[in-house]
Structures are given as structure tokens and as C-alpha cells.
N, C-alpha and C positions, 0 to 999 in steps of 0.2 A: 579461622583459628590460626594463630601464629605458627611458623614452621616447626618450632621445637615443642610446642605445647602438646600436640597430638601424641608423639611417642612417649613423652613423659607421663601423660595420663594413662596410656596403656601400660607402661612400666609399673606405675603405682598400683594399677588394678590387678596385675599378676603377682606383684611382690608379696602380697599378704598370703595367698595360698601357697606360693613357693616356700616362703619362710615357715609356714605351718608344716609342710611336708619335710623340710630340712630338720626342724626340731623333733618331729616324730621319729624320723629315721635315725638321727644321731643320738638322741637321748632316750628313746624308747627301748624296751627290752628286745634282745635279739630273738627274732622269730621270723617265720616265713612271711607273716603279714607285713612286718616291717620292710622286708626286702621287696615284696610285691609293691608296696606303696612307693618306695624309691624308684623302682623300675617304671611304674606307671607315670610318676611325676616326670622322669626324664623322657619317657616316650611321648607324653603330652606336650612337653616343651619343644621336642624335636618336630612333632606334628605341626605345631603352630608356626615354627620356622619354615617347614615344608610348604604350608599353605601361603604364607606371606611372600616367600621368595618365588613360588610358582606364579602367583598373581602378578607380581612385578615383572617376571620374565615375559609373560604374555603381553604386557604393555610396553616392553622395551624392544629394541631392534639391534642387530649387529652383534658386536662384542659384548655389549651390556646384556643382551638377551641370553647369550651363551653362558656368561658369568653367573647370572642369577639362576639359570637352569641348573648349573653344576652345584651351586649352593643348595638348591632344592633337592638335588640328587643326594648330596651328603646328608641332609636332614632326613631323607627317606631311608637311607641305609641305617642311620642311628635309630629311627623310629621302629624299623623292623627288628633290629637286634634287641632293643630294650623291650619291645612288645613280646618277642619270643622268650626272653628270659623271664618276664613277668608271668607269662602263660605256663612256662615250665615249673616255676616255683609254686604257683598256685595249684597246679595239677599234682606235682610230686610231693609237695610239702617240704622239700629239701632245697637249700640254697646252693647254687653252683659255687665252686671255689673260685679263687682268683684266676684270671685269664679264662673265664667262661665265655658263653656266646656273646654277651654284650661287650666285653673287652675286645674280642676279635672284631666285632662290628664297628667299634670306635676306630680301630686300626684302619679298617677299610673305608670308613666315612671321611676321614681326614684328607686322604689324597684328592678326593673330588673337591674339597674345600680349597686345597692348595692350588689346584688347577684353576678354580674360579678366581682366586686372588690374582694369579698371573695373567688372566685374560682381561681384567678390568682395564679400561682405556687409561693410558698414561699421558702425562704432560708432554706436549710437543715443544721442540726448540729449546730444551734445557739439558744439554749434554753434561754440564758440570753436576747438576743434581743427580743425573743417572749414575755417574761414576761414584759420587758420594754415597748414593743408596746402595750400590753394589758392595762398596767397602764396609759400610755399616752392617749389611746383611752377613758378609763374611765374618765380621767381628763377632756378631751374635752367634753364628753357627759354630765358630771355633770356641767361643766361651762355653756354649752348651756341651760341645764335645769334650772339652777339658773337664768340666764339672762332672759330666756323666761318666767319663772314663775314670776319673779319680774316685768317685763315690759309689757308682752303681754297677759298672760292668764286672768288677771282680766278684761281687756277690751274686750276680745273675748266672755266672758260670761255675760258682763254687758253692756247694751246700744245697743246691736245688735238686730235688729228686727227679723232676721231669725235665729232660733237656728241651722238650717242645715248649714248655712254659718259658724257659730261658730265652729261646729264640723269639717267641712271641713278644716277651717283654722287651727284648732288644729292638725288635722291629717297631714296637710302640714308641720307644724312646727316639728312634731314628725319625719316625714320622713326626713326633712332637717337636723335635729339634728343627726339622725342616719347616714345619708350620710356623714356629716362632721366627725362624729366619725370614720366611716369605712375608710374615706380618710386618716385620721391620722394613723390608724392601718396599712393600705396598704403601706404607705410611709416607714415603718420600716421593714415589713415582706416580701415585694415583692422580687422575685428572682433578683439577681444583674444584669444579662444581659438584663432583661426586664425593668429595672428601667427607662432608658432614654425615652423609648416609653410611659410607664405608667404615667410619670410625666405630659404629655400633657393631658391625660385623667383625672387625679386627679385635675389638675388646672381647667379644663373645668367644671367638676362636682361640685367642690367647689364654682366656680363662680355662677353656677345656684342655689346652695343651699343657699349661702349667700344672693344673690339678692332676692330669694323667701322669706327668713326670713325677710328681710328689707321691702319687699312689704306688708307682713302680718302685721308687726308692724305699717307701715304707714296707712294701712287700719284700723287697730284697733284704731288708734288715730284720724281717720277721715281726714287724710292729703292726698289730691289728688293734688299733686304738680308736677312740672316738674321732680323732683328727682324720683318720682314714675314711670314716663314715661321712664326715663333713665334706671331704674332698670328693667323695663319690657323688655328692649332690651338685658339684660345680658344673657338670655338663648341662644340668637342668637350667641353671642361670645363663650359661653360655648360649644355649640355643634360644633362650628367651630374648637375649640381646640381639641375636641374629633376626628373630621375628620382629623386633621393634624397628630394625633398620629401614625396611621398605616404607614405614610410616613417616620417616623423616624426609622432608622436601629437599630437592636439589638446591645447591647454592647458586646465586647469580654472580659469583666471583668469576672473573675471566682469566685469572692468571696466577698468578703469582705465588711463587714460592715465597715471596716476601710476606704474604698473608698467612703463611703456615706458622703455628706456634713453635716455641723453642724446645718443648719437652720431647718431641720425637727424636731430635738430634742427640738428646742425652741418654736415650735407651741403650745404644751400644756401649756407652761408658759404664752403664749399670752392669752390663755383662762383664766388663773388665774388672770392675770392683768385686763382683761375685767370684771371679777367677782368683783375684788376690786373696780374698777371704778364705776360699777353698784351699789355696796353696798354703796359707798360714796354718789352717786347721790340720792339713796332712802333715806338715812339718812338725807341729806340736804333738801329733799323735804318733810320730815316728813311723809313719806308713811310707812304703816305697811309692814313687811316682811311676806309673805305667808308661810304656812306650807311646801309647795313644795320647796320654795327657801331655807328655813331653813334645810330641809332634804338634798337638794343638797349641801348646804354649809358644813354640817356635813360629807357627803360622800366625798367631796373634801378634807377635812382635813384628813380623813382616808386614802385616796389615796395618798396624799402628804407624810403622815407618812410611808405608805408602800413603796412608791418610795424612800424615804430617806433610809429606812432599806435595800431595794434592792441594792441601790447604795453602802452602806457600805459593804453589803455582796459581791457584785461584786468586790469592791476595795480590800477586804481581799483575795478573790479568785485570783484576778490578782496578788496581792502581793505574795501569795504562789506560783503561777505559775511562777512569775518572779524569785523568789528565787530558785525554782526547775530548771528553765531554766539557771540561772546563775551558779548553781552548776554543771549542765550538761556541760555548756560551759567551766567551770574551769576544770572539769574532762577531757573533750575532749582536751582542750589546754594542760593539763599535759600529756595526752597520746600522743598527737602529738609531744610535746617537747621531751618526752622519746623516741619516735620512731626515731626522727631526731638525738637526741644525741647518741643513741645506734645503729644507722643504720650502716651496713657494708660499705656503700659508703660515700664518702665525700659530704656534702651538703653546698651550699653557696648561699646567696642572693647577687646579683650583680646589681648595678645601671647602668643606661645608660652611665654613664661616666667611666665604667669599674671598679669602686671602690667597694670593698667588704663591705657590710653592716652587714653581719652576717655569721657565720660558725659553723659547728658542730665539736666536738672533733676529729672525724675520719679524717676530712679534714686537721685539724691542724697537726695531726700525719703524714698524707700522705705528706704534703708539708714541713715537718720538720720546723715548725714555730709555736710559741704560738698563740692561738686564739686572744688575745688582740693586738698582732702585726699585724695579718692578717686583722682585722677589720679596715677599713679606708685606707688600702693599695690598690694599683691597681692590677687587675688580669693580667695586661700586664707583670708583673714580672714572671709569671708562664706559660702563653700562649702567642704566638705571637699576637701583638696588631692588625695587619691587619686581621689575621684569626678570632679573636674574634669579630671585627667590622662586618665582613661579616656574621658571624653566627647570631649576634644580629639583623642585618638588615633583614636577611632571615626569622628568627623566627617572627619578628614583622610584616613582610609583609604577611606571610602565615598563622600565627596564630597556627602553628603546632609545635610539639616538634622536635628539631634537635638532632640527635644521630649520633655519629661517633667515631672512634678511632683515636687518634692523640698523638703526642709526647709532653710532658710537661717538665717543669724544677722545681726541688725542690728549696727551699730557699738556700741550699748549692751549687746550680748550677748543681747538678747531673741530667741527663735526665732519664725519665721513661715514659712508655706508659700508657695512660688512655682511658677508655671508657667515653666519654663526652655526657651528655644529658642536653639540655637547653630548658626551657619553659618560655614564656612571661606571667607574672602575670599582668592582666589589672587593671586599676582603674575603678571607676564607670562611668567615662566619656568616657571610651574606650581607653585612652592612656595607655602606659605601666608604671606600678608602679615600677617594678624591674624584673630582670631575675632570675629564679630559676635554678641553675646548680647543677647537681650531677656528681661526678667524682669517677670512680672505677679504682683502680690500676690493670691493666691487663698485667703488665710486665712479670710475671711468665707464664701467659697463652700464650703470644706471643712467649716467649722463648721455651715453650713446643711445640707450633705449629711449630716453626722453627726447633726444634730438630726432631720433628716427620717427617717434610718434608725432612730433611737431612737423617734421618734413612730410610725413604722410598726410597730416591734417592740411598742410599747405598745398600739397599736390591735389588732395580732394577738393580744396577750395578753388585752385586753379582750374581743375577739371570742370567744376561747376560753373565758374566764371566763363570758361571757354565755351561751354555748352550754351550759356546765356548769350555770349557774344555771337556765336554762330546763329542762334535763333534771332537775335536782334538784327544782325547784318542781313540775314535773309529777308526779314520783314522790311528793313529799310530799302534794300535793293528792289524788293517787289513793289514797294510803295512808289519809289522813284520811277521804275519802269512802267507801272500802271499810269502814272501821270504823263510820262512822255508818250506812251501809246495812245492814251485818250486825247491829249491835246493834238497830236499829229493827225489822228483820225478826223477830228473836227476840222482842221485846216484842209484836209484832203477831201472830205465828203460835203462840206457846206460852203456856201458862198459867203465869205466874210469880207467886211471892209478892211482896208489896210490897218486901221487902228486896232481892230480886234485880232487880226493876224499877228500884229506886233506884240500885243499883250500875251497871246498864247505862246508865241515864240520865246518870250521872256520867261514864262513858266517852264517851258521845255528846257531852256538854258539853265535855269536854277536847279532843276532836277538832275540834269547832266553834271553840273558842278558838284552837287552832293555826291553823286556816284563816283566822280573823279576823286573827291577828297577822301572818301572812304577807301577806295582802292589804293590811293597814294599812301594813306596811313598804314594800311595793312602791309603793303610792300615795304615801306620804310621800317616798320617794326620788325618784319621778318629779316631784313638786311642787318638791322641793329643786333638782333638776337644771334644771327649767324656771324657777326663780326665782319660783315662785308662792306659796311658803310665807311667810306673814306672822306675825310674833310680836306677841302682845298683852302688851306690857311693862308690868308694874306692880310696886310694892314688895311683896315676899313674905317670909314667914317661912320660911326654908329648912329650919330644924330641923323644922317641922311637916310639910313635904313629905317629908322624909327619914323621919320616924316613920311616916307613912301608907304609904310605899312599903315599909318594913321589915315592917309588919304584914301587908300583902298578900302579900309574898314568903314570910313564915313559914307562911302557910296552904297554900302550894303544895308544901311539902316536909316530911318527917318525919325525914330523915336529918341535916339541918343545923340548927345553932343560929345564928340571925341576931341579932346584937347591934348596938346603936346607941350610940355614944359622941359625944354632942352637946355642943358648947361652949355653956355657958349664956350667955344674953344676946347671942347672935349677931346682929349688925346685919342689918337687912332688905336683901335683894338686889333688883335690878331685873331681872325676868324674866317669862317666860310660864309659868304654873303647869302647864298641860297638857304643854308640851314638856319642861320640866325633870322632870316626873313620868315622861315617856317615857324620858328619859335614865337616871333612877335605876332604873326597872323593867328596862331592857335590861341595865344593868351588873349588877344583882342576879341576873337570870335567867341571865346568862353565868357568874357566879360559882358558882351552884348547878349548872349543867349541866357545867362543867369541874371540879367537885369531886365526882365520882361516888361517892366513899367517905364522903361526909358531912364533918363537921367544922364549924368556926366560920367564919361570914362576918360580917365586921365593917364597919360604916359609921361614919365619923368626920367631924365638921365642925369647921372652925376659920376664923378671920379672918386674912388675910395681905395686907398692903399694898394696901388699897383693893378687896379681893375676898374672897369666901368660898370656901373650898376644901372639896370633898367627896372622901373617900377610900373606896373599896370594895375590901377585901382578902379573899382566900380562902387556903385551904391545900390547893389542888388540885395538878394535875400541873405547872402552870407552862407557859410558852411559850418555845420555843427562841429564842436571840438573832437567828438569821437570819430568823425569821418576824416579829419585832416591827415591822420597817420596813414590812411589808405589811399589818399587822393592821387598819389603818383604811381600807384600800382597798376599792373596791366588789367585791362577789362573792367576797371573800376569807374563807375559813373555815379555822381550824386544826383538822385532823383528828388526834386523839390515838388511836392504835390501842389503847392500854391502857384508854381511857375508853369504848370502844364508839362506836356511831354517834351523832353529835350532830345533832339536828334543828335546821334554821335555813336562812335564805336567804343568809347572808353579807352582808346589807345593814345589819344592826343597828348595828355599830360605825361604819360609814360615815355613817349617819344621825345617830348620837350625836355624832360629831365635828362635823358641819355645824351641828347645833343649838347645840352649845356655842360654836362660833366665831361663829354669828349673834348670840349673846348678848354677844360681845366677850371670851369666855374662851378657855381652851385646855385640851386633854386630853392626858395622858401616861400611860405605863404602865411599871412596873418589874416584872420577872418573873424567876424563877429556876426552872429545871426541877427538879421534885421537891419544891419548897418553896411554890409558889403564886405569885399575881400580885396586884399592887395598882394599881388604876386611880384617877387623880386628875384632877379637872376643877375649874375655877374659874368663878365667876359674879361680875360686878362688883357692889359694894355700891351701893345706891340713893343713898347720900350722896355717894359718890365720883363717880358719874355726874352728879349735880346740881351738884356743885362744878365739875366740868370744863365743864359746859354754861354755868355762870355766867361762868367765866373766858373762854370762847370768845365769849360775847355781849359 
């Protein structure tokens, strides 16, 4: 059930019987039965307030528990007083006069209610409100004193036969005035979350106090009218409202005097208006103003002046606070603008229609477009429209920030990678005002990651090739050593003729040469990798080096015909004789190994634009195009299944390339599967190097 529905249902449920009692008492014939009915109605209403406040007191703690307990005590006093009067009237058949037991009971019931109101928890941290509440309460009190002094006090002390009744009436007025004053004070200072519940209590107690004041005035003027009977029913309704209060749930408001309505602030000025009306009435009746009324009027003037000064002080304080708040807001806005303008990421405000409403300088630089051009343009020019629509819908549905890396376009059409973050900025009504997007250029980061991945793949490949190389070298070493060991044991253990010994010695020498070549290649590659290999550059006759290399290669094979086509008068080159011989030997050895069926191996020389070129061609199986790019890599060997097992370390061509490049030349290869291969390398001419050195000097 909603918070306000339960007390309203209860109020409607009791309104009908209370109205019936009121009509019967006010309009029925004057009799003991009528008085008993009114007393029972008031006693029943007070009893309901007693039960409701008592139950709430048991469920509360601290100041709240004491406040509701005092309200229950006040209702208990009223219940006893009204019950006693009803019992007396029913027993004696006579109605007590004014200021009987119930009236005295009301006088004593209200102080407990006043104490309860003063104990209710007040708002904290609101000194201005406390001062304002005190002044308003003083204004109410002085208004009541003025009106009471002007209209009631003279009659209470003049023409009343019983001085005791006068003093009881005066005490009743004093308590009623005090109660109305505390009601006004409580309206302003009560804790915000208790206010909806306390309003029922304040309304009920104010009704009792006002009705009691009116009854005293009617009695003082000797008026025993139907109006007085109606006023006598007011406590019944007042205690009913107090009984309704505990049924009202507490508010979830956390503060604010700003949430309080305006009408409580107007109550004190209602008292001032009543004072003005009373003063006019006294003046028109030509009645003298008592000293009490004059004192109250002077006090009201002082309170009004104090209230005006307090209002001016609060206004100035609020103005200062507003200026301070505005300055802080300006500073914050400036700081936020500086942060956005100098942010390393691009920032843009984008509407639901994909149009850019604002950008920072970094985004303009990133998209290669001026900020005035970007504002008003569509973001679809830089990001795919369907992608942006999906992002906006997802962000709007989830309410969370979207983050991802995607490819974007600059204004000049060039692609680049960004890290995109999109957040929906809502309006007060909950709909999306705009989307805040931040863009960070991560192109360099992605390229670095791709390079790192490629390097890692290359390292993994090198590691695999190195493992294969170690395994292969171990196998080759073991094979050569097994041959050397086996042949040497045969020579040692068996009687062999000189021809057989010579043949075995030749095999041992071949295996030893293989071991030497592999060790030499590994040592050379290690020195090249470490940068420790140095060239002894001198002018050389390249044709002579080629002829010697061809003669040595011809001795190693009987299946191949090795021919040399040398350009006559080839100019001298600048090189290291040993290293160039190593290059020639390696190329000729490969040509022989990869031409297992024999055939011609041809070496040609010629001079080309400042360098001498050497070509080594064969008619072997050739090399597939997909392997040519890997041919000069470390540990790479092309295995031809038709050529059988090729012995080698896979370092020969890598060493060859580095030696050629150290000379300032370059090496290339042309090959066709089934037709053979041609390796070409260049060496700078000595004259060209000397000419270049002279020009540089």
C-alpha cells in the first residue's frame, strides 16, 4: 500500500462516526445523554491516539521513542479526564459547568504534547533555519499574547464569579499559546524524514489548541451557542489526527529545507494579520489597549525588525555563497575545458544523428581536418555508419561505456587504427543528450605489436632451424667420424695391399675434409655474426682466382665438366683473396652437389659499371620460386628428394652473401625447376673504389 493511502483509509473510516457524534452533540437537545456522547467520543479518539503512539514508541529508539511516549502520555491524560467526566455525567445526570474535570485534564494533557514536540529530532547543519524558526515562533507567541490580552484577559478577571475558573482559563490560554508556538517551531526544525508523519500530529494539536482558545473566549463573553458545542468536538478530531500519524510512513528525503513547502513560512504572518485585524477592531470599538497588548505589539515590532535583518543577512550570505559557487563552477569549467583541449586523446560530442557537435584540437589533428569543419559534419565520414549505429544502440541499451579498437579514415582518406570509447550522456528525463567519444591513435602500437609478433615468429623459426642444424651437424659429424674410425681400423687390423690402403686413406681424407669444411663454416658464421671477421682488401686478378677455383673443383668430380669463360683483360678488383676464393668454392660445390646427374658447370666473368660480375651456372634440378627468398638465410637448405641427401650445414650461402656484401657487392640467383640455376655476385673494381675515395676526400 502506498505511504499515504493507509492513513487516508483510516481517516475516512473514522470520519463518519466522528461526524455523527458531532452532529448529535451540536444539534441535538441539551441533555446529559448528549454530554455523555461528546465525552465518550473525545475519550475514544484520545484512546486511539494513546494506542497508536504507544505502539510506535515501542518500535522507535532514542529521542523518537521518548517523543512518541510523551504523546501517548498526553493522550492518556485526556482519555482519563474525558472518561471521568462521562462517568460523572452518566451517574449524576448533571453536566459539569465550564472548567470542569475534562477542561482541567486538557490543560494538563497539553504540556506533555509540548514536551514531545520539543524532543523530536531536528535537522542538523541548518543554523539559518533554526534562527528563522525561533523568530517565527516568537512572532506567533506575541501575536497570540496580543490577541488574548486584547480580547480575553479583561473578561477573565472581570465579571467571573469564580476566581479559580479565571485562573484555570488563563492557564489554559497560556498552554494553548505555548502549544501553537511550539507547533510553528516544530514545522521548521523537525527532521526531514519525520516531517510527513509529524504534520498529522501538528495539525491535530493545533486544532485542539485553537478550539480551546475559542472556547475560552466564548465563555469569557458569556456565549453558550451551538458554535461552542462544535468547538467542544474539536479535540475529538485533533486526537484522531494524532492517531493517524503513526500510520504514515517515514519519508526517504535526506535533507532539505528546500523540499519543505512555502505555507509553513506564511503562518507567522497570519498571526501578524490577525494582530492587525484585532487592533483595528479594538480601535473601532473604542476599547483601551492593555499594557500586555502594548508590550506584545512592541515585541512583535522588534521580532519583525530582527526577521528583516536576518533575511538581509541570509540574502547576503546566499549571494556570497552563490558568487563563490559560480567562481568554483567557472574554475571547474575552465579546468575541464583545458583538460579536454590538451588531452592526448581526441574527444568529440556526437548527436544521435551521428553529427559532431564539438571536438577538441587533438581530434582535429588526428582526423586531419580543422575543428570548424568537423563541427556539424557527420562521423560517418570517419567511421562506418552501420558500425557507429550498432555502437550507439548498444551503449544506449546497456548504459555502459563501449570500448574497442577499429579502423578509421582520416579526412584525406588514409586509414589508421584507433581505440574508440563511447559513453551515452543522458538528459534529466533519461533520454540520451549526446554521445561522448574518445579516440586514441593506436596505429604505431598495432604496428609494433605486429612487428613483435613477426619477430617472435622469426625467432621461433630460427630456434627451430638452429635445433635442426644442431641435429644435422651432430649427425654429419657422427657419420664422418664413423667413416674415419672404420677405415682406420681396417688399415690397422687387416693386411691390405698398397692399393687398398690408398683407397681407404682417400676415404678417410674425404671425411676429414667434410669435418673441416663444416667446422670452418660454423666458425666463419660465428665471426661474421659477432662482427669479428676482417677483410684484407687488395687489388686482385679475379680471373686468376676463378681459374684456380675451377681447377680445384674439377678434381672433386668426374661426372661434371667445369668450364671457365673469362673476359680477357678484366680490370683488377678490390677484395680479400681468401674470402673470395671461399665464395667461389662454395658456389661451385653447390653447383656440383645439386647437379647429381652431372653435366656442365660454367663460370663466367665480365665487367659491369664499376664492378666485376661472376656467374656460376649449372644444369641441375633448379630451385622452386617459393624457396628462393629463403635461400640465403641461416640454416636454410633446399632438400631435393630426387637428388638424394645433400650434405651440408645450411650456412654456406648465408656466409657467401655476407662476404660479398662486406666487399660492397651483391649476390642474386635465377633458377628454374628442371633447368638449373645461375648465381651471380659482384665485386667492386679497384679503380672504381679509388675514384670514389678521391672524390670523397
